[in-house]
N, C-alpha and C positions, 0 to 999 in steps of 0.2 A: 412475606420473610425471604429476604435475600441474606445466604451465608455469606455474600460476599462482602455487605453492608452491617454491619453489628448495628448501626441505630436503627435499622429496621424491625427489629424486636420489640416487644412491648417490656420496657426497665419500669423497674419497683426499688426503692429503698425504703424499707420500714423498720422501726425500732422495735422490738420483741420484748416481752414481759421480762425477759434474762437479762435486760438492760446491752444486748447487742444488738448494732444496727447489721442490718444485712440487705447487698442490693444482690438483686436474682431478676430472672426474666419470667415472666408472668404471662404464659401464652392463651388466653382462651379455645378452646377447639373450633375447629372450622363450622361445626354443626352446630344446631341450637343447644343451650349453655343452659342445662338442669341442676337442679340443688346435687343430684346424686352425679353426676358427670365424673367417671373417674380419674385421678390425677396420679400423676409421675412426678415425683422428686427426683432430679437429676444430680449428682454429686461428683463434683471433675476429680483428679488427681494432680499429681504434682509435676512440671510448673505448668499451669494453667488456669482456665478460667469458665464461665459459663459457655465460653465461646468454641469450647470445645465440643459443645454438642449441636454445634449450628447448623450442620445436615441432619442431624436429626429430630430437632425440635418442629420444624414446619411438617415433615410427615406425619408426626405421633399427632400432632395436633388434627392433623386433615384425618383422623381416624376416629373423630371423637374425643378425645383425651383433653383435656388443662394439662401443660407443662410447666413444671415449675423448675428453672434450671436457675442455683445459686451459684454465687461468687462465694467460695467456703471461706470460712475463718482465715483472716489475715491474706486474703487476695482481691484486688480489685477494686470497687465500692463499698467492700464490707469491711468490717472495723478488723483493726490491725493491734490486737491488744501485747504490750510486752512481757505477760508472766506466760510461761510457758505450762502451767496447768490447763490454761484456757483454752487450748488445743489436745487436750485429753479427748477421746473418743467419747469419754461420758459426757463431758462438757459441750462437745461438740452436740452432739444425739440429744440434748436437754434443749442447745440452740432450735435445732430442727426440728423438735417435737412443740417446740414455743410458735416458729415460724406455720407448723400445721394447725393451732390452736389460730393462729392470728387471721388464717385464711379459711376458718372454719372448715378446715378437711379434718374430718375423724378418722380416714385408712388411707395410708398412698401404697403405689408400688415403686420401692426404693431401687433405683438404678444408678450403678455407682463405676468409677473407671479408677483403677490404682489406687490412693490413698481416697480415693470417694469407695472403692468395691469394699476398704476393709472398713470406713465408717456406715458404710449401708448393711454390711454383717453384723457391726456392735450396735447398730439401731435397732435391728431384729432383738438382738439380748436385754439389751435396755429397756425396748421399749416396743415387746412384740403384738402389743394390741392396735400400736398405729400402724403397722404394717401388712400390706397385703402379700406381697410377695419380694424377694430380693432378685435382683438382676443384678449379678457384678462379671466386668470387664475386666481379665487379667490375673483378678487377684483372687485367688480360691479362699474360703472360708478356711479359717485355722481356730482351735478352741482356745480360750484360755490356757494360758499355761499353765502348767502346775507348780514350776520354780521359774526364776527369774534367770535370764541367760542374756548376757551381754551383747551388742552388735559384734563384737570384735569374736567375738566367738563362735554367731550365727554367721558372718560374712568367711569364716574358713568351713562351715560345714557348706553351705550353699556362696559358691565363688562370687556365682550369678548378681548378688545383693553387695558385695563388697563395696559398692561406692557410697552404702549409707554408712558406713564409718567414715565417711570425709563430710557426707552431709552434715552429721549427728555433730561434728567439730565446731566452736564457732569460729574458726581462720575461716570455712566457707562463705560466709556471706560477703565477707570485704572481696575475696579473691573471686566470686560468682560476678559480683555486683561492679568490679572492674574489668571485667571481660563478659558483659553479658551476651551479646551479640554470639560470641565464641562458643560459650556456654548452651545458648540456648540451638544454635547450628548443630551441638553434636546432641544434643538431648532429642531432638525433632531430623532424625535421621530412619533411613530403612532398617530392615531387620538385621542386613549383615554388619552393617557399619555400630546400631546400639554395642554390639557385641564387644567389640574394642574398648570402650571406657566403664563397665561394669565392675571390674576385679579391685580389688583392694588398691589403692593410691592410682589408677591409672587415668579417672577423673581428674583430680589434684595435677596430674603431671603432665596432662594434656593443657588443661588451667594457665599451669605456671610455665609454660612453654618448654618444659623439659621435653616434652616429646611432641611429635606433629601430627596433627590427626588428618588421617587420609580424607580425600577428596570423595565426596559420593551425592547421592541425590537426597536432597531433604523432603519431608512428607509435608512441608511447609510452601505457600507460594510466597512472592516476596512481599507482598500486600500482609500476608498472615502472620509471617516473620515481623514484619515493622509491628501490629499491633501488639504483638506478645512483647517484642520490647517496650514499648511504650510502656504497657501494664505494669515490666517488672521494672524498670529505670529505678535503682536507689529503694526496691520494696522488696527485696530477696530476705528479709529477716522474717517474716511472718510464714511465706512456705517452708520456711528451713525449720521452724519450730516443729513441726511435726514429726520431724527424726529428732528429737531430743524428749520426746514423750516417754519412753519406752516404758521405763520406770515406774512413771505415774500410772501408766494403762494398766502393767501388773498391779499394783499394788490396792488400784479400785477394783479391778475383776475380783481379786482374792477376798478382799473385803465384801464384795457384793454377792460372792460367791455364785458366779453366773453359771449358766449350763454349758456345757461340753456340746451337747448333743442338740441339735434342731430336732424339729417335730416333724413326724411323717405326715404329717395332715396339710404343711404348708409346702406349696412349691419352690422351688429355688432354680436358680439358672448361672452358669459360669459360662461365658465366651472366651476362649483362650488363643491366640497366637500360638502356632509350634514354634515360632523362635524368637519366642520373647523370654528373655532369661529373668523377667520380675515373676514369670509363673512356668515355673519347672514341673512339668509333666508327672514326676514323684508327688509332688507339693498338691495339686489337682487332684492324682488317685488318693490320697490321701484324705482330703476332705470328704470323700464318699463315706469312708468310717465314723464320721460325727454328721454327716445329712445325708442319712438313707433317701430323701426325696429331691436328690439333687441333680439335675440335668446339666450333659457338659459337650458343649459345640467347640470342637478344634477346627481352626481355622489355619489350614495347611500353607506354611510360608510367610503367616503374618507376624509382623512385628508387634509393639507396644501400642501404637498406637492405630487399633482397631476403628475409633468413629472417623478416621481421617482415611486410613490405607484400604480399610474394609466397608467404607459407609454404607454401601449399598446391602453387603451381607447382613451387616450389624442393624441396620435399621428396619430389616424384614424380619429377621431370625428374632430380637427382639420385642418388634411390633407382634407379631404370630403367639410370641408367647404369652403376651400380657393379655391377648386377646383371648387366649385358650385359659387364663385363669379367672376372666372375666365370665367366661361362660361357663365355667364348674361352678361356682360360688354362685352364678345364678340360678343355676340346674338345679342346686344343693337348698336354694330359698335359705341362705342363711342369714338371719339377720345382722350380724358383723360385716356384710358385704358392704356397706351403705359408704361411699366412699366421698 
C-alpha cells in the first residue's frame, strides 16, 4: 500500500441487502487472517473519501487488523441517491450494518472523522450490538436533541458552524461545482486559514468572488488535490445532502426515543485539534456529561484534517486505543468480543 497511489489499496464494490452499492477498501491484516480478526470500519467526512485514511490503513493493517474504509453514501464509487432521506444517519447506519453483515463481521471498532464521526456516534445509538468502540476525530458526541433547532440558530450560537447554513442551501451545489478547485483549496487549508471561511456568508462570499481568500499552505500535495478534484467534478450533490438532513435526523431520533447517555461499560475516544472550528472546546467538554467513559485527546495547534496534519500521532493514538480495548475485552473474556 502506497498512500501516494490510490490504486495500491484493495478496492471492492458490493451491493448490500439495503439495495445500496458501496465502494470500499478492504485491507486484510498483514498477519495471518483468522475468523476472529478485529475489524475497523473507517468513515470519512466532508468533503473526503476513503482516501482520507490513506496514511492509517497500512499501519493499522500491520497491527493485525482488517481495515474497511468506505466511500460514504453520495461519494466516489458508492451510490448517490437523489432523495434526502437516504442520507439520514438512521439510513446510513442501516447500510453500514448491512455492510458488516456482508463481510460477516459481528462487531467492529467504528472510527470516524467529521461527518463520519457523527455517523460513528449514531451507529452506536442505533446499533450498539455491532460496535466494539467508537473513535471520533474532530466531532464530539452530542445527544439526541430535545427540540428542533434550525441551522440558522445553531450558527448564531456557534459561529464556527456558520458555513453549514450555506451548505444546506440548494444554491451551494452549483456554486461549488463551478468553483471546485477553489472550494477544495479553501477547505483543505491549515488551521489558521480554516477560520477565515467558517462564519455565516464567508464561504459563499469567497466562492462568488466577493472577497479574496488569502494565500497559504494546503494540507494536500498537488497530486492529492488532483485526486479530490476528479472525485468531486459535477458530483457535489451527494456530499451536500448531509447538510439537508437535520430535520429528518431529529424526527427519526425522537420517534425512536434514542438514549442520550452512552454506557460507562463501553470505552469511547475523541481526538480533536485545538484550532479546529468544527470542534469547540466547550462542545467536547459538554459531551463528557453524556459519555462518562469518554477519553479526549487534544492535539495542540492542530486543525480539522487530523489524519493528514498529524498523521503519525493519529495513527499511534488510535492504534494504541484499539489495542487497549481489545486487550480489556480479552481479559474479561466476554462472548460479545468476537469481531
